[in-house]
C-alpha positions in Angstrom: 32.8 20.1 -78.5 34.2 22.1 -81.4 32.7 25.5 -82.4 31.2 25.7 -85.9 32.9 28.9 -87.0 31.1 31.5 -89.1 34.5 33.1 -89.8 38.0 31.9 -89.3 41.1 34.1 -89.6 44.4 32.3 -89.5 48.2 32.8 -89.9 48.3 36.5 -88.9 52.0 37.6 -88.7 51.1 39.5 -85.6 47.7 39.1 -83.8 47.5 42.1 -81.5 45.1 41.1 -78.8 45.4 43.9 -76.2 44.0 41.4 -73.8 43.6 41.5 -70.1 42.4 45.0 -69.5 38.7 44.7 -69.9 37.8 45.4 -66.2 40.2 48.4 -65.7 41.9 50.6 -68.3 45.6 49.8 -69.0 48.2 52.0 -67.4 51.9 51.9 -66.6 53.5 48.8 -68.0 50.2 47.4 -69.2 49.8 50.4 -71.5 52.9 49.3 -73.4 51.9 45.6 -73.7 49.9 45.0 -76.9 49.6 41.2 -76.3 51.0 39.9 -79.6 50.5 36.4 -80.8 52.8 35.3 -83.7 51.0 33.2 -86.3 47.7 34.1 -84.6 44.1 33.1 -85.3 40.6 34.2 -84.4 37.4 32.2 -84.7 34.0 33.9 -84.9 30.5 32.6 -84.1 27.3 34.6 -84.2 29.2 37.9 -84.4 31.3 37.2 -81.3 34.9 36.0 -80.9 34.8 32.2 -80.1 38.5 31.5 -79.8 41.8 33.4 -79.9 45.3 32.0 -80.0 47.9 30.5 -82.3 46.6 29.1 -85.5 47.4 25.6 -84.5 45.5 25.9 -81.2 42.5 27.7 -82.6 42.1 25.1 -85.4 41.9 22.4 -82.7 38.9 24.2 -81.2 36.8 24.9 -84.3 35.0 23.1 -87.0 34.7 24.5 -90.5 31.5 24.2 -92.5 30.7 25.0 -96.1 29.5 28.5 -94.9 32.6 29.3 -92.9 34.5 32.4 -94.3 38.2 31.6 -94.2 40.7 34.5 -94.2 44.4 33.7 -94.5 46.0 36.7 -92.9 49.6 35.6 -93.7 52.0 38.5 -93.7 49.5 40.9 -92.0 48.9 42.6 -88.7 45.5 42.1 -87.1 44.2 44.5 -84.4 40.9 44.9 -82.6 38.6 47.4 -84.3 39.8 50.9 -83.5 37.6 52.9 -81.2 37.3 56.7 -81.5 36.0 58.1 -78.1 35.7 61.8 -79.0 34.3 63.1 -82.3 32.0 66.0 -83.4 31.2 64.2 -86.6 27.7 65.4 -87.3 27.6 68.9 -88.7 26.8 71.0 -91.8 29.1 73.4 -93.6 32.9 73.7 -93.6 35.5 76.1 -92.3 38.4 76.3 -94.8 38.4 80.1 -94.4 39.3 79.7 -90.7 42.1 77.3 -91.8 43.7 80.2 -93.6 43.1 82.5 -90.7 45.0 80.1 -88.4 47.9 80.0 -90.9 48.1 83.7 -90.5 48.2 83.5 -86.7 44.6 83.9 -85.6 43.9 82.1 -82.2 41.1 79.6 -81.6 39.4 81.7 -78.9 39.9 84.9 -81.0 38.0 83.3 -83.9 35.3 82.1 -81.6 34.8 85.5 -80.0 34.4 87.1 -83.4 31.4 84.8 -84.2 33.4 82.2 -86.1 34.5 78.8 -85.0 31.7 76.7 -83.4 29.3 79.6 -83.9 29.8 79.3 -87.7 29.0 75.6 -87.6 26.0 76.1 -85.4 24.5 78.5 -87.9 25.0 76.0 -90.8 23.8 73.0 -88.7 20.6 74.8 -87.6 19.8 75.5 -91.2 20.4 71.9 -92.4 17.8 69.2 -92.6 18.2 65.8 -91.1 18.7 64.2 -94.5 21.6 66.6 -95.2 23.2 65.8 -91.9 22.9 62.1 -92.3 24.3 62.2 -95.8 27.4 64.1 -94.7 27.7 61.8 -91.7 27.7 58.7 -93.8 30.5 60.1 -96.0 32.7 60.8 -92.9 31.9 57.5 -91.3 32.8 55.7 -94.5 36.2 57.4 -94.4 36.7 56.4 -90.7 35.7 52.8 -91.4 38.1 52.5 -94.2 40.9 53.6 -91.8 39.9 50.9 -89.3 37.4 52.6 -86.9 34.6 50.2 -85.9 33.1 52.2 -82.9 32.8 55.9 -82.6 31.4 58.4 -80.1 29.5 61.3 -81.8 28.6 64.5 -79.9 25.7 66.9 -80.5 26.5 70.5 -79.7 26.1 72.3 -83.1 22.4 72.9 -82.4 22.3 74.7 -79.1 18.5 74.9 -79.0 16.4 72.0 -77.8 14.9 71.5 -81.3 18.3 71.5 -83.0 20.1 69.3 -80.4 17.4 66.7 -80.8 17.7 67.0 -84.6 21.4 66.2 -84.3 20.8 63.3 -82.0 18.0 61.8 -84.2 20.4 62.1 -87.1 23.0 60.1 -85.2 20.4 57.4 -84.5 19.6 57.2 -88.2 23.3 57.1 -89.1 23.7 54.1 -86.7 21.0 52.2 -88.7 22.5 52.9 -92.1 26.2 51.9 -91.9 28.5 49.5 -90.0 30.4 51.8 -87.5 28.8 51.4 -84.1 27.8 54.8 -82.8 27.6 56.0 -79.1 25.9 59.4 -78.9 26.8 62.1 -76.4 24.7 65.2 -75.6 26.9 68.3 -75.8 24.3 71.1 -75.4 27.0 72.9 -73.4 29.4 73.2 -76.3 29.5 77.0 -76.4 27.3 79.9 -75.2 25.1 80.6 -78.2 25.4 84.1 -79.7 21.8 84.9 -78.6 22.8 84.3 -75.0 26.2 86.0 -75.0 24.9 88.8 -72.7 23.6 86.3 -70.1 25.5 82.9 -70.1 23.8 81.7 -66.9 20.5 82.0 -68.7 21.7 79.5 -71.3 23.1 77.2 -68.5 19.6 77.3 -67.0 18.1 76.3 -70.3 20.5 73.3 -70.6 19.7 72.2 -67.1 16.0 72.9 -67.0 14.8 72.1 -70.5 17.4 70.3 -72.6 18.7 67.7 -70.2 15.2 66.3 -69.2 14.0 66.3 -72.8 17.1 64.5 -74.1 16.8 62.0 -71.2 13.2 61.3 -72.1 14.2 60.8 -75.7 16.7 58.1 -75.0 18.9 59.5 -77.8 22.1 59.9 -75.8 23.9 57.9 -73.1 26.6 60.5 -72.1 26.7 64.2 -71.4 29.7 66.4 -72.0 30.6 70.1 -71.3 33.2 72.3 -72.9 34.8 73.6 -69.7 37.2 76.3 -70.8 37.9 80.0 -70.2 35.4 82.0 -72.2 33.1 79.0 -72.6 31.7 77.2 -69.5 33.3 77.8 -66.1 34.1 75.1 -63.5 30.9 76.1 -61.5 28.7 76.1 -64.6 30.2 72.8 -65.7 29.6 71.2 -62.3 26.0 72.4 -62.3 25.3 70.9 -65.7 27.1 67.6 -65.1 25.5 67.0 -61.7 22.1 67.5 -63.2 23.0 65.2 -66.1 24.2 62.6 -63.6 20.8 62.8 -61.8 19.1 61.9 -65.1 21.3 58.9 -65.5 23.8 60.2 -68.1 27.4 59.0 -67.9 29.8 62.0 -67.9 32.6 63.2 -70.1 34.3 66.6 -70.0 36.3 68.8 -72.4 39.0 69.7 -69.8 42.0 72.0 -69.6 42.5 72.3 -73.3 43.7 75.9 -73.4 43.8 77.2 -69.9 44.3 75.2 -66.7 41.0 75.6 -65.0 40.8 72.4 -63.0 38.7 70.5 -65.5 40.6 67.3 -64.9 40.0 67.5 -61.1 36.3 68.2 -61.8 36.1 65.1 -64.0 37.6 62.9 -61.3 35.4 64.5 -58.6 32.3 63.6 -60.5 33.5 60.1 -61.6 33.4 61.0 -65.3 34.3 58.3 -67.8 36.9 60.6 -69.3 38.6 64.0 -69.3 39.5 65.0 -72.8 42.1 67.3 -74.4 44.2 68.1 -71.2 46.9 70.1 -73.1 47.0 72.6 -70.1 46.4 70.1 -67.3 48.1 70.9 -64.0 50.2 68.6 -61.9 47.3 68.3 -59.5 45.1 67.3 -62.4 47.5 64.6 -63.4 47.7 63.3 -59.9 43.9 63.2 -59.6 43.6 61.3 -62.9 46.3 58.8 -61.8 44.3 58.0 -58.6 41.0 57.5 -60.5 39.3 55.4 -63.1 38.7 58.5 -65.3 40.5 58.0 -68.6 42.6 60.8 -70.1 41.6 61.1 -73.7 44.3 62.9 -75.7 43.6 64.6 -79.0 47.0 65.3 -80.6 45.6 65.8 -84.1 43.8 68.9 -82.7 47.0 70.5 -81.5 48.6 69.6 -84.8 45.8 71.2 -86.8 45.8 74.3 -84.6 49.5 74.6 -85.3 50.4 74.8 -81.7 53.7 73.7 -80.1 52.4 72.6 -76.8 50.9 69.1 -76.7 49.3 67.2 -73.8 51.9 65.9 -71.4 51.4 62.3 -72.3 54.7 61.0 -70.9 54.1 62.7 -67.6 50.7 61.2 -67.4 51.8 57.7 -68.3 54.7 57.8 -65.8 52.3 59.0 -63.1 50.0 56.0 -63.8 47.2 57.8 -65.7 45.0 55.6 -68.0 45.5 57.3 -71.5 43.4 56.9 -74.6 43.6 58.5 -78.0 40.8 60.0 -80.1 40.5 62.1 -83.3 38.3 65.0 -82.2 37.1 65.1 -85.8 35.2 68.4 -86.4 35.0 71.0 -89.1 37.2 73.6 -87.4 40.0 72.6 -85.1 40.5 69.1 -86.3 39.3 67.9 -89.8 41.3 64.6 -89.2 39.2 61.4 -88.8 41.8 58.7 -89.2 43.0 57.0 -86.0 46.2 55.6 -87.5 47.1 59.3 -88.4 46.3 60.2 -84.8 48.5 57.4 -83.6 51.3 58.6 -85.8 51.1 62.1 -84.3 50.9 60.7 -80.8 54.2 58.8 -81.4 56.0 61.8 -82.9 54.6 64.6 -80.7 53.4 63.0 -77.5 56.4 60.6 -77.5 54.1 57.6 -77.0 55.5 54.3 -78.1 53.6 52.4 -80.9 52.5 49.9 -78.4 51.1 52.6 -76.1 49.3 54.2 -79.1 47.7 50.9 -80.1 46.4 50.2 -76.6 45.2 53.8 -76.2 43.2 53.6 -79.5 41.6 50.2 -78.6 40.9 49.0 -75.0 41.5 52.3 -73.3 39.3 54.1 -75.8 36.6 51.6 -75.0 37.0 52.4 -71.3 36.6 56.1 -72.1 33.1 55.2 -73.5 32.2 52.6 -70.9 32.1 49.7 -73.4 35.3 47.8 -72.6 33.3 44.8 -71.5 32.4 43.8 -75.0 35.0 45.4 -77.4 38.5 46.9 -77.6 40.5 43.7 -77.4 40.5 40.3 -79.0 39.1 37.9 -76.4 36.5 35.2 -76.4 33.0 36.5 -75.9 33.7 40.0 -77.2 32.4 41.5 -80.4 34.2 40.2 -83.5 35.6 43.6 -84.5 38.9 43.2 -86.3 41.1 45.2 -88.7 43.6 43.5 -91.0 46.6 45.8 -91.9 48.8 45.2 -94.9 52.0 45.2 -92.8 54.0 42.6 -91.0 54.7 44.7 -87.9 52.1 46.7 -85.9 54.6 49.5 -85.5 54.1 50.2 -89.2 50.7 51.8 -88.4 52.2 55.0 -86.9 55.5 54.6 -88.8 53.8 54.8 -92.2 52.3 58.1 -91.3 49.5 59.2 -93.6 49.3 55.9 -95.5 46.2 53.8 -95.1 47.4 50.3 -94.6 43.9 48.8 -93.9 43.3 45.7 -96.0 40.1 44.4 -94.5 37.7 45.5 -91.7 35.4 43.0 -89.9 32.5 44.3 -87.8 30.6 41.9 -85.6 31.9 39.0 -87.7 31.1 40.4 -91.1 33.6 41.7 -93.6 32.6 45.3 -94.2 35.7 46.7 -96.0 37.9 44.8 -98.4 35.5 42.0 -99.5 
């Protein structure tokens, strides 16, 4: 029996399916296989993909009605909706002044220790109302959607009191209801030691564990818990304490790991079965080996290194050759990375991490979905998954990172509905 399609996309020059990696993240040779179908087609029914294949084959499986939306994608590249598994998108204020400080040579931890950095955004976010946060969030998500992002993780972490962390998380829930990008919230109460606890960091850790975690768990406003494990922020011992307690409350785990100093954050993420270990610029050989033997995804954030004007990037080639599952994310935030375009991130990954365009595409789709625990229903073009697609005005998928800084998005489809490009 033929499917009565709600939407039918045909004749794609390249249909990039990224198929076959929904149960486990892609690694090794699979990371470099984007699963291209020439002259490809996708049929959609009730917001889900009903059929994928060549245009001839898909047309044999579907029936068009007067209501079917037909898209002739001739001459274009079609990808799964891009997935951003690490953002700090919800905040107030801006930090252009620190941009100038970094140009003059100021270091990230130096700015933080002087009361700037995250502390600056915490002060602004605490002062902002939910309406202001939601308004700014809608603007940024609109930019991300226009560049092809259809699913994004958003962390709290700019409140650092129970009241203000819940305010951020409620604002994320409101954002999810008001625009098309699907949002997956993460609780990051352990983003930095607040200025008022600087003399006794362990007291703040006790607050996160004893008050924030149970309250956020009761609220149901976040599915994951993250910690910024770094020298001068949260130690390995403090991070383990917070994450173990989060696990007890049913949170999935993520970890800012080995960004600046090699503390063993990657190993901790693997030990606790975290969905992902993120940053990893300073990851050790032991950390790479641990990640390679685990299901924990290494989420690399090359735009952050680029924006911090550093020469040392995460060792992506070493990781890939060792068999680590690698994903890409923007790390969009007001300080260290004001970049929210995943095609731009892919362009930096190809140039600075020496990832191939195929690896970058897989890392920003199915592996990014694994880093959020949602690969069962998105991240690739396969029957039964969410009909999230991006149509790019290019004939070759390699144009996405090649045309660095140019937005080639022609149309975006979220759950079977055209949300960009009409």
